[in-house]
N, C-alpha and C positions, 0 to 999 in steps of 0.2 A: 199329832202322831209322830213323836220324836223321841228316840230311845238311845241313850249313851251306852257304850259297851259295859262299863263297870256297874251300872245300875239296872241292867236289863231284868235281872231276877227280882229285884226289889220292886220295880214298877209293876211287874206282872202280879206280884202278891199284894201290893199296897193300893194301887190306883183303884182297882175295882172295889176294894173293900171300903175306902172312904167315900167313893162316889155313890156306891149303893147305900151306905149308912146315911149319907147326907140326904138322899132322896127319901129314904124310909122314915128317918127320924124327924125331919122338918116338914110338918104338915102344911106349912105355908107354900111349899114348893108346888104342891098340886093345886092349891086354891088360887094362886096367883099366876099360874102358867109360866113358871120360870124354866128357861131352857139353857143348858150348858152347851155352847156351840163353838168354843174355841179354847184349846188348852195346850199351849206350847210349853216345852221344857226348857229350863235355863241351860246355858252351855256347860256349866259345872255339873249339871245333873242333880242339883240339890233342891230345886224348887219347881213346882208345877203351877202355872198361872192359868186361871180359868176365867171365862167371860160368861156371865149370866145375863140373859136378856129377860127383863121384867117390864112388861108393858112397853113404854117408850124409853126406858133408861137402861144403860149398861151398868152392871154392878161387877167390877173386877174383884177377884180375890186371889190370894196366893197361898198355896199349901206347901209345907215342907215335905220332901219326898220320903224322909225317914221317920215320920210320925203321923199321927192322925189328927193333930190339932190344927186349927186355923191360926196362922201366925200373923196375918195382916189383911185388912180389908181396905181397899182403896175406895174413897167416896165416889158416888155415881156422877162423875164429871162429864161423861160422854152422853150427849142428849140424843144422838142418832146412833143406830146400830153399827158397831164396829165389826166388820165382816171377817177380819183377820188380825192376828197379833203375833209377835215374835220377840223373844228376848234379844237385846243387843249383846255385846261381847261380855257383859257382866250380869250378875243377878239383880242389879239395881235399876236397870233401865229397860223399857219395853217400847217396841214400835207397834202402832196400830194403824189399820186402814179402815176408813169409815164411809158410811153412806152420805156424808156431807162433802165427798170428793177430795178429802184431805188425808194425809198421813200425819201422825204425831208421834214424837219421841217423848216418853214420860219418865219422870223419876217416880219409882214405885212407892218409896217410903213416904214422900211428901205429897204424892198425887199431883205434882206440879208439872206443867208442860215445859219441856226443855227446848223443843224446836218443833215447828209446824212446817209442813211441806205442801205447797199449793201448786197445782199444775194440771190435774185431771179435771175433766168436764163432766164426769159421771162417777157413780159409786166406785170406790176402791174395793176390789174383791179379793186380792191376794198380794202378799209381799214376800220377798226373799232377801235375806241378808247375805252379803258376800261371804264366802267361806274363809276369807283372810282373818287373821287374829285382830286386826285393827277395827273391823266392823265399821268402816268409814263409808261404805257404799251399799245401797240396797236398791232393788228394783220392785216396782209395783205395777199391777195390771188391774183393769177395771172395765166398766160399762161403756167407756168412751172408745173402746177397741184399741187402746194404746198401751204400751209398756214404757214406763218412765224410769230412768235411772237417776238416783239422787245422791248428792253429797251430804252425808249426815252432819258434818261440821258447819256447813254454811246454809243448809236448807234449800239449796238451789237444785233445780232439775238440770242435769248436765247432758242428758241425751233422751230423745223420744224415738221409739221404734213403732212403726205402723205396718199394716199388712193384713190384719184380720178383718173379717167382714161382720163380726159379731163380738159379744162380750169376751173379754179375756178373763177366764175363770181362775187360772192358776199360773204362777210364774215360779221358776226354780233355777238357781244358779248351777252352771256346770261345775264339777268338782274343782277345777283349776281356778275358777273365778273369772275367767276371760270371756265367758259367754253365758247365755241363759236361754231357757226354753219357755215358751208360752203355750197354754192350752186354751182353746176357745170353743164357744158354742157353734162356730162354723165348721166343726168336725175336723179341724186341723190342729197340728202342733207345729210351731215354728221355732227355729234356732237362730239366735241373733248373736253376733260377735261385737264385743265392746270396742276392741281396738280398730277393727275394720269399719265400725259404725254402719253395719248393714246386715241384712238377712243372709244366712248361710244355707239354710235348707228348710223344706216344708215336708212334713210327714203326713201323708194322706193317701187314701185309696178311694176308688169309686164306690166300693162296697161299704165304706165307713161313712155313714150319713148322720150319725148321732153326735151330739156335742161331747167334747172332752172336758171333764171337770177337774182333773188332778193330774199332775205330771211330776216325775222325778227321774234322776239318772242312777245308773249303777255306780258302784264305787270307782271303777276304772273309767267311767264316762263313755264306754262303748255302747251300752244299752240305754234305751229311753223307754220308760213305762208311762202309758197313758190310761187313765181310768175314765170310762165313757158312760153315757146315759143309757146305753143298750145293755148294761150290766157286765160288759166285757172289759178286759185289760188287753190292750194291744201293746206288743213289745216290738220296738223298732231298733234297727241298726243305725246308730247315729251317723256314721261315716257314709253309708250307702243310701240312707234315707229309705230303706226298705223294711217292710214288716217281716219279723222273724216268726212270730207265733202269736196265738191268742189264748188268753187264760180265762176260764169260765169258773163259775161257782156261785156268784151273787145272784139274788133274785130281784134286785132293784138297782137303780142307778148307783154308780160308784161316786162317792162324794169326796173322798180323801185317799191319799196314797203316799207312802214313804218307804224307802229302802233302809235297811239296817246299817248302822255305821261300819260294821265289818264286811258289808257287801254280800252277806250270805242269804238274805231273805228280803222279801218285799211284803209290806202289810197294807191292806186296803180296808177302808171303811165304807159302808153302803147304807142306803136308805132302807135296806132290809133288816136293819138294826144289828148287823153282825160285823165283826172284824175277822179277816182271814189273813193268815200268814203263810206264805209260800216259799219253799226252799228254792233258791236260784240254782243250786247244784242239780236238783231234780229237773228243773226247767231246761237247763243247758243240755242235760243228758237226753231229754226227750226230743230236743231240736236236732240232734246229730243224726 
């Protein structure tokens, strides 16, 4: 769920068309129980990368955003489910986090592994690349309750952050790249600072008892959005660590959440099979 400004209209028109056409026209999709479960957008906005789960193999594919044809199919080199993937700073490299406790940087054209990242002791559930142009640092979270910070060039884990009591379902860098947030099944969101090498804040309330599955910041970094298993979106003040409001609308757990690049909207995906886009201008007005 990643939308660049200049391609926002194209994606809305094209993505659902080919995804729907793929499922309708390919009878093997239903027979073999293929699931499309991760589809990050490249930073240039030209390509959409999808992960198909078919039995025990991942079948990655890449679609051009301005056409309906399949331009490249990566061989099924991943033998365990990759829970997350994200383009690196170019259209040619992809980061994946997998059920084998590793992260891997891939060359898409050759389907060759460029670098592997070992350090987690459980499934990797989420990754987030630093917003800097270099793309040299990323953070990962997983079932070992840890968030690991990695150097892409060396493959080394340079920092490990702990504090959660359950799986880390989602990680997301702060807009400046100096900090990141983690969302967990323990019903909390935590903010960690890279330079201080410590936890800065915990976002929780006694009334919030369900796990948080997805997290993202507003464009300014002042607001923090968390999508929870009780179908709600909690909106937090980053500096005060206080909840500002709750957004409702979904009928099942929220599984993904992203704010738009221009900071005007937040989009959520849910197990109720819907996507919902909310205007942040309307939300701010209702909070006053």
